[in-house]
N, C-alpha and C positions, 0 to 999 in steps of 0.2 A: 504494500500500499504506499502511495506517495506520502512524503512527510514534508512539513513546512520547515524552512530555515528562516529564523527570525533574528532581528538585531538583538544580540544578547547584552546583558549588563555586565561589563567587564571591569568597572571600577565603581567605588562607592558614590562618586559624584557625577557619574555619567548619565546624561539625559538623552543623548543621541550619539551615533557613531558615523564615521565617514569610512567608506571602503578604500583602503590604501592600495590593496592588491588582492585579486582573486588568485589563489594558489592552484585551483582547478579550473578548467574551462568546460563549457557545456559538452556533454557526452563522455566526460571522464569518469572512471570508476571511483567511488567514494567509500571508504571504510570507516566504521564508527571510531571515534577518537582521533582520526586523522585531521591535521590542519587543513582547513578549507579556505580561509581568507585571513588577511591581515587587516585589523580595524584600528583606525586612529580614534582613540578616546579623548577625553579632555586633557590627559596628561601623558599618555604613552601610546605606542603602537603595539597591539597585542594580537595573538593569534586566536582565531575562532575555530573551535574543533567541531567536526561533524558528529551529530548525535544520532545518526542513523546510517544504514548501509544502502548502497544502490548506485545509481548513476546521476550525476548532476544534470538534471533535465533542463532547467531554466534559470538564468540569472536575471533578476528583476531590478537590482540596484547596481549600477555600473561603478567602475573605479573612479574615485574622485567625488562621487555623490554621497550625500548624507541620508540617514533614515533615523527616526525616533525609535526608542526601545520598543520591542515587540512587533515592529513592522515586518512584513513578509519580504524577504530579500532574495530568496531563491527557493527552488523546489528540488528535492531528491526523490527519485523513484526508480522503478524498473524501466528498461529501455522502451517497451511498447505500451506502457501504462497511459491511460487517458488522464491528463492533468488539467483538462480544460476548466473544471470546476474551481480549482485553486487559482488558476490564472484570471478567471472571471471575478473571483472574490478580491483579488489584488487590484484588478481594474476598477471594480466598484468603489473600493476604498479610496482610490486615487482620483476618482471622478470629481469630487467637490473641488479639488485643487485646480482641475482642468477647466472648470467653469468660471474661474476668476476672470475679470475683464482683462483684455489684452493691454499691456503697458502702452503708454503714450509713445508716439514716435520720438526717436532720439533727437536732441537738438542738432541743428545744422552744423554746429561747431565740432561735433564728434568725428573722430577719424573713422572713415568707412573701411570695410574689409578691402585689403589690397590684392588678395590672391584669388583670382577667378578659378573656376573649375577647369581642369585640364584632363583629357582622356577619361572623363567620367569620375575623377577623384573629387573628394570634397575639398573644402578650404584648407589652407596651410594649417598644420596641427597647432601652431601657437596662437590661433585666433579661435574664438568661440563662434557659435552659430550667429550671434548677434553682430559679429564683425569686430569685437573688441579683443585685444590681446589677453591671453591668460598667463599671468606672471605672478610669482610669489612676491610679497612685500620686500623680503630680503634681496631677492634678485633684482627687483626694480631699483632699490636703493644702491646696490652695488654697481648696476649698469649706469646710473646717473653719475656716480662718483668717478667711475672709470672712463666715461664717455663711450660706452658700448651702445651701438644702435640695435635696439630690441627687434626691429623689423627684419634684421638680417639673420636672426637666430632661429634655429629649429629646436623647440622645446623637447626635453627628454623625460619630463614628468608626466603624470596621468593626464590623458587627453591632450598631449602636446604642451602642457604647462611648462613655462620657462622657469627653471629653478637655479639654485646657487651654482651647481656644477656647470651649467651652460655658460654662465657669465664667466666663471674661472677659465673655462676653455677658450672663450673669446679673448679674454685678457691675455692668455698664453700665446695665442696666435698673433695678437697685437704686438707683443714684445718681440716675436720672432720676425716682424716685418723689416724690410731693408731700411738702412739708415737713410734719413731724409724724406722718407714717405710718411704721410699723415693719413690716418684713418678719417673718413668723413666726419665722424662725430667729434674728432678733436682737431679740426683744422684751425689754423691761426685765426684769432678773432678779427672781424672786420668792423671798424668803427663807423657805423652808419645808423641812421634813424630807424628804430624798429616800427614796423607797420602792424599795429594791433587793432583789428577791426571788430573782433568778436571775443567772447569769453573763452577761456582756455579749454581745449579738449580734455577729456577725462576718460577713465576706465573704471568699471565696477568688476569686482571679483568676490566669490563666496569667501566668507570668513572661515578660518580653520576652526576645528573643534576646540582647541586649547584657547584660541582668542575669544571665542564665544563664552566659554566658561570663565575666563578672566574677567570679562565684561559683567557677567552676572554676579560674580562674587564680589567685585569691587562695589557694585551698587548695594549689595547687602552689607557692605563693611563701612564705607565712609559715611553712609546715611544713617543707618540704625545704630551703629557703634559710636558712642560719644568719645571722639579722640581728644587727647591733649598731648603736648610734646615737651620733652625735657632735653636740653642739650648740655653737653659737658666737653671740655678740652683736656686731653690726656697727654702726658709726656711719655713718649714711647721708647726712649733711648735704652732703658734696661731690657725691655722686651725684645728689642731688635738685637741686642748684644746676646741675650739668651738664645735667640733663634740662630744666630750666627755660630755660636759655640756648639749647639746640638748638631747642626748640619756639618760642622767641621769634624766632629767625632765620627759621624756616619753619613756621608753624602746621600745615601740611598733613602734616608728618612724624609728629606725634602719638606721639612716643617715650614709652613708659611705663617706670616703674621695673623692671617685669618684663622688658622688652626688654633693659635694661641687665644685669640679672641673668643672662639667657640668654647674652648675649655674654661676660660675665665668666666664667661657668661653662665655656663652650666653650673659651675661651683657656686656662683653668686645666687643663682636661682634657688638652689637647695638651702642656702643661708637665709633667703627671703621667700618663704613659701607662699606669702600673700601675692607675689608676682607670678609664681609658677602655678597659676590657676586659670580657670575659664568660667565665664558666666553661662549658666545653664537654665535660665528663665526663673525657676523656683528655688534654685540653690547654686552655690558656687562649688565647683570641683577643684580640689587641691591634689597635685600630682606628687608622688614620692620621688620620682627621678626627673631629670631634665632632658627631654627629647628635643633636640635643637633642629629646626628647619633651616636649611642653608640655601638661600636663594641662588639659583643657577639660570643664566640666560641661555635660551635655546632659539632656534630659528623663528618659531612662531610665537614666542612669548616668554614666559617665566615658569619655572617649576621649582619646588622646594623639597629636595630629598631630605630625609630625616636621619640624623645621627642619634640612635636610641641610647639612653642612659649615659649621655656624654660626660655627666659629672663623675662616672665611675671609670672612665677610659683614659688611657695615657695619651700623651700628645701624639706619639707615633701611631697609635690605634686610630685616633681621630683623623690624622693626616691621610693615612692609607684609605680609610673608609670614605672621606670626602672626595678624594680623587677618583675612587672607583664608582661612587654614586654619581658624581658629575659626569663622568665619561659615559655612563649608561643613560643618564638623563638626556644628553645631547643626541644620542642615537635612539631615544624613545623606547628603551628597553627596561624601564623600571617597573616593578610590580606595584600594585596599588598600595600595599602595606608599607612600601618604601618611601612614599611621598605624601602620606596622610597621617594625621594623629600627632603632629608636633605639639609641644606645650609652649614653645617660644621660638621666634625666628630671628635670624641674623641676615641682613642684606648689606653687602660690601660693594660700593662703587668707587673705592679708592683707586683701583687699578686703572680706572678711566679718567683719572685726574679730577674727580669730583670732591671738592673740599667739605661740603655739607649738604645733606638733603633730608627730607622726611619720607618715611615709608608708610604704607597703608597696612593696617593690621589684617591678618588672615584668620577670619573667624574659625573656630571659637576661641583661638588664642587670645590672650589679653595684652600682648605686647610684641613689639618687634624692634630691634636695634639697627638703625642705619648708620653705617660706618663709612666715613670719608677717607681722603688720602692722608698719608703720613708724610708731612713736609717739614724741612728745617725752617724754624722761625726764631726771631730774637725774643727772649723772655727775660724777666728779671728774677734772679736767684741770689739771695744774700746781698741785696743792694747792688748787684752787678748785672749788666746786660750780657747774656750769653745766648748761644744758638742751641736749640734743642729740637728733636724730632717730635712734632706735635700732631695730634689727630683729633678731629672733632667727631663726636658720635651723638646721634639724636634718637631718643627712645620715644616711640608712639605707645601711648597707654590707653586701655579701655577704662574709662572712668567708673564704669559699673563695678569694676573689680579692684582697680589700683587707684588710690588717692595720691595727691601730689606729693606728700611727704613720704609715702611708701615708695613711690617711683624714685624719688631723689635719694633715698637711703640705699636703694638697690644700685643706682648709678654711682654712688660714692664707693660702694664695695668693688664694683667693676673697675673704677678708676684707681683704687688703692692697689688691687691685684695687678693690673697691667703696669702701673708705675713701679711696683715691687713684686715681680713675678715669682720670687722665692716663696711667697705665700702659698703657691701651688704645691710646694713640697713640705711645708711646715705641718 
């Protein structure tokens, strides 16, 4: 008997999934428990396994398309089985969407499709049926910065989507061009009056699953959660010396300043249990250990892999775990339990030269520490002006859980331990 393949719930916060890649094609034999497709969830790319045996008769949601939880996305059955009833059911459920009014004609300023049909083939793969280019935000930004003409590229992503590797390939070819030749996109500037008669052309592209979830979660954070912010400046010379000394003993450890910050924050959280807590509507939940979410930038947004019980782990354990989690986060291979359930988060933008910023709390956590760059600054010590490595941190607090004095005392402990890291071994 034919069986339905529906969009499964692959993560706790998942509301819909995007088909990244079908691992089987129509007509292929399918065994129970065998990987059937790769699904982009809100945080990771995960394999969907077949729950029945037979032949993949029909794929209803194509690569690059999204479907809500529980929607029929494929049918598995025997080769000669009649599946028309299931297909009719899928069509009936999709009918309301098809009855929506047609969108208004695109403004005259939009760029039309440039590739006509040839020999019966459809448009160039990098353009959608509406004539707009399909390109990821990262690829678009890279192309703009490098002067790469997107119209000259053949996208290698799903549906001809232009992605990061396509831009990198174009940049490599550009570097290999003969000396003295200029690609069209980077010709010397001609100083003449620009003729601007209409509004700028634009393109629309579907949001990725992770970007949609980020949008939803930020709305549920910055609005309902009453934020307040505390900023402190910390002298980091001793922490930098300790890091240098540890790495000199064993270069394979590769301890970073951020690893030290994570350890200090974890220890401080245990000392201040009122901060290591979360608001649960009718009660406040206090955690025994500090599970630290570490913000990691990925192509489509941000993910926070969690270092469990960081207060009980050594610096070398934290460093190794952070590197391993960050690497798998960037390839979207994290399991749901590895990026959910933090009690507090750390977001560091110091490596990008950002001196100071405020971060938005990730509910139900009650706080997040935003870490800026460590830079040499003149400061007064013992009535003398000296140069010290200074770093500014800003703590975002949920006022339903943390009061001003509570947050200030926690930051004092963080500052004390970072300025005197021997407290970690006392």
